[in-house]
C-alpha positions in Angstrom: 5.2 -3.5 -0.5 7.8 -2.6 2.3 4.8 -1.7 4.8 1.2 -3.0 5.3 -0.9 -1.2 8.5 -5.0 -3.1 8.8 -8.0 -1.1 10.4 -9.4 -4.0 11.5 -12.5 -1.5 13.0 -13.7 -1.1 9.5 -11.7 -3.6 7.7 -8.8 -1.6 5.5 -5.3 -2.4 4.0 -2.8 0.0 4.0 0.4 -0.5 2.4 3.3 1.8 1.7 4.6 0.6 -2.8 7.8 1.3 -3.8 9.1 -0.5 -7.1 12.4 -0.8 -5.6 14.2 -2.9 -8.4 13.0 0.3 -10.0 15.2 2.6 -7.6 18.3 0.0 -7.6 18.5 0.6 -11.7 18.3 4.5 -10.9 15.3 5.0 -12.1 12.8 8.1 -10.2 9.8 6.1 -9.7 8.1 7.5 -7.2 5.7 4.5 -4.3 2.1 5.0 -3.1 0.0 4.3 -0.3 -2.9 1.8 -1.3 -6.1 1.0 0.4 -7.3 -2.2 0.3 -11.2 -2.9 1.3 -10.7 -6.8 2.6 -14.8 -7.2 2.5 -15.3 -6.8 -0.9 -13.4 -9.5 -3.2 -12.3 -9.6 -6.1 -9.7 -7.5 -3.2 -8.8 -3.5 -5.3 -6.2 -1.6 -4.6 -6.8 2.3 -4.7 -4.8 5.3 -3.6 -4.9 6.2 0.5 -4.4 9.6 -0.1 -6.4 12.6 -1.5 -3.1 14.0 -4.3 -0.2 12.0 -4.5 2.6 14.3 -3.0 5.2 14.9 -5.7 7.8 12.7 -4.1 7.4 9.7 -2.3 9.6 7.2 -1.5 7.9 5.4 1.5 9.3 2.8 4.2 7.2 1.8 6.9 3.6 3.1 8.0 1.4 3.3 11.0 -2.1 4.2 11.8 -3.5 5.5 14.3 -7.2 5.9 14.7 -7.8 8.9 18.0 -11.0 8.2 20.8 -12.9 10.2 18.7 -12.8 6.9 16.3 -10.8 9.9 13.4 -7.7 7.9 11.7 -4.3 9.4 10.8 -1.7 8.2 9.4 1.8 8.5 9.0 4.4 7.7 6.6 9.1 7.5 6.3 10.0 9.0 3.5 13.1 8.7 2.3 14.3 11.0 0.4 16.6 11.9 -3.0 20.1 11.6 -1.6 19.3 9.5 0.9 22.1 10.1 3.8 22.9 13.3 2.2 19.3 14.7 2.6 17.1 15.1 5.8 15.0 12.4 6.4 11.4 13.3 6.8 7.6 11.4 8.5 4.8 12.3 6.5 1.9 13.0 8.6 -1.7 12.9 6.7 -5.6 12.9 7.9 -8.4 11.2 7.2 -10.3 13.1 5.2 -13.2 11.0 3.7 -13.6 7.2 4.3 -10.0 5.7 4.6 -8.7 8.9 2.1 -6.4 10.8 3.9 -4.9 14.6 3.6 -1.7 15.5 4.0 -1.0 17.7 7.2 2.4 18.1 8.0 5.6 16.9 7.3 8.5 16.3 10.3 12.0 16.5 10.1 14.7 15.7 12.2 19.2 14.7 12.6 17.5 11.4 15.5 16.2 10.3 12.1 18.7 8.6 11.3 18.2 6.1 8.8 14.3 5.1 9.9 13.1 2.1 8.3 9.6 1.5 10.7 7.5 4.2 13.2 4.2 4.2 15.6 2.4 6.9 15.8 0.4 7.0 18.9 -1.2 10.2 18.7 -2.1 13.4 16.2 1.2 14.3 16.5 3.5 12.3 18.5 6.2 8.9 17.3 8.3 6.6 17.5 9.9 6.0 14.8 12.8 2.6 14.7 16.3 3.5 13.5 17.8 0.4 11.3 21.1 1.8 12.1 22.8 3.8 14.5 26.7 3.1 13.8 28.6 7.2 13.1 31.4 6.6 12.2 33.2 3.8 9.4 34.5 2.0 12.2 31.4 2.3 13.8 29.8 1.4 11.2 31.9 -1.9 10.7 31.2 -2.9 14.5 27.2 -2.5 13.5 28.2 -4.8 10.5 29.4 -7.7 12.5 26.7 -7.5 15.4 27.3 -4.4 17.6 23.8 -2.9 18.8 23.2 0.4 17.4 20.4 1.0 17.2 17.4 3.3 18.3 13.8 4.3 18.9 14.0 7.7 18.3 10.9 10.1 20.1 8.6 12.6 18.5 6.4 14.8 21.1 4.9 17.3 19.1 7.6 19.6 19.8 10.7 18.0 19.7 13.1 14.7 19.1 14.5 12.4 22.0 15.8 8.6 22.1 14.0 6.5 23.7 15.8 3.3 23.3 18.9 2.4 22.5 22.0 -0.1 22.1 18.8 -2.4 20.1 20.7 -4.5 16.8 18.6 -3.1 13.5 15.4 -2.1 14.5 12.8 -3.0 10.8 9.6 -3.1 12.4 7.8 -1.6 15.8 4.2 -1.6 17.2 2.7 -1.6 19.6 -0.4 -3.3 22.4 -3.9 -2.6 22.3 -4.1 -0.5 25.6 -0.4 1.5 24.6 1.5 0.2 27.1 3.9 -2.1 25.6 5.8 -1.4 22.7 7.1 -3.9 21.0 10.6 -3.4 18.6 12.2 -5.7 15.9 16.0 -6.7 16.9 16.2 -8.1 13.0 20.1 -9.0 13.6 19.8 -10.2 16.7 17.1 -12.9 15.8 14.3 -11.2 19.2 11.6 -8.7 19.5 12.5 -6.5 22.5 9.3 -5.5 24.8 9.6 -2.2 26.6 6.9 -0.6 29.2 5.5 3.3 27.1 5.4 5.7 29.8 2.1 7.3 28.5 2.9 10.7 30.0 6.5 11.3 28.4 7.0 8.6 26.3 10.2 7.5 27.3 10.2 3.6 26.6 11.8 0.8 29.6 13.3 -2.3 28.2 11.3 -5.3 30.3 11.7 -8.8 27.9 13.0 -9.8 24.9 11.1 -12.4 22.9 13.5 -14.8 20.4 12.8 -16.6 17.5 13.9 -18.5 15.2 14.2 -16.1 11.9 15.1 -12.3 11.3 12.1 -10.1 12.4 11.7 -7.1 10.2 7.6 -5.8 10.1 5.0 -6.4 13.7 1.4 -6.2 13.1 -0.5 -6.5 16.8 -4.0 -8.6 16.1 -7.2 -7.6 17.4 -7.2 -10.0 20.3 -3.0 -8.4 20.9 -1.6 -11.1 19.5 1.5 -10.6 17.3 2.3 -11.6 14.1 5.5 -10.7 12.7 7.8 -11.1 9.3 11.0 -13.4 9.5 13.8 -13.5 7.4 14.9 -17.0 7.3 17.4 -16.9 5.2 19.6 -13.7 5.7 22.1 -14.4 3.2 18.8 -15.6 0.1 17.8 -12.4 1.4 21.3 -10.4 0.8 21.5 -12.3 -2.2 18.1 -11.0 -4.0 19.3 -7.4 -3.3 22.9 -8.5 -5.4 20.7 -9.8 -7.6 18.0 -6.8 -8.7 21.7 -4.8 -9.3 22.2 -6.7 -11.6 18.2 -6.8 -13.2 18.2 -10.7 -12.9 15.4 -12.0 -10.2 16.7 -14.7 -7.2 14.2 -14.5 -5.0 14.5 -15.2 -0.9 12.1 -16.8 0.7 10.1 -15.1 3.8 7.8 -16.4 7.4 4.9 -15.2 9.0 
């Protein structure tokens, strides 16, 4: 699974699933958005979409519950040829209990290297880009630790940069009162905390939380505490991906 969102009120978990090993082998595999009813054991995986998209290579997902209790879902959908084709965000709205129907696709050049996203209304969302370097020299500096990734904000009509000079944004989420946005800076081993202007979507950095590992996905629990998936050994993760290219399995540790 690439990402997971939990509907605490109903007890449902939504996951984006993609067979990365198959993609590395060059296979034309499609991903899935699935649902698990956490109230019923044994757990069963079922589709969360009423219809499987023709093309779906999902990464981050985000669930938003509006004032009327209706659920909306946003999904990062990578193209077949990343770097050559536009990156997309697919939007879905709930049709039945926990089943979502496709509504529209948003694409923008500011979705440069989307890893995770945060849906704050039916048609408004933030996108965390884990890379930002434009030139070859930029990319070298970024790989050496220079903070060049950003957070883009789509306000329903257009996209702007809400925060910049970040270190590989790989996870993003929001407090229960919708006023604070949390973004993982993976290579810097910290979480950036922003105050969010609910009127125009702008973000102002107010704090940083240092961690022992490299943070990835962030979940905000019912009590407003953060649950953060971290990478304790980055080199082991790199070796894991190298092994996949060779058709080998070399596990990499994770921690929460």
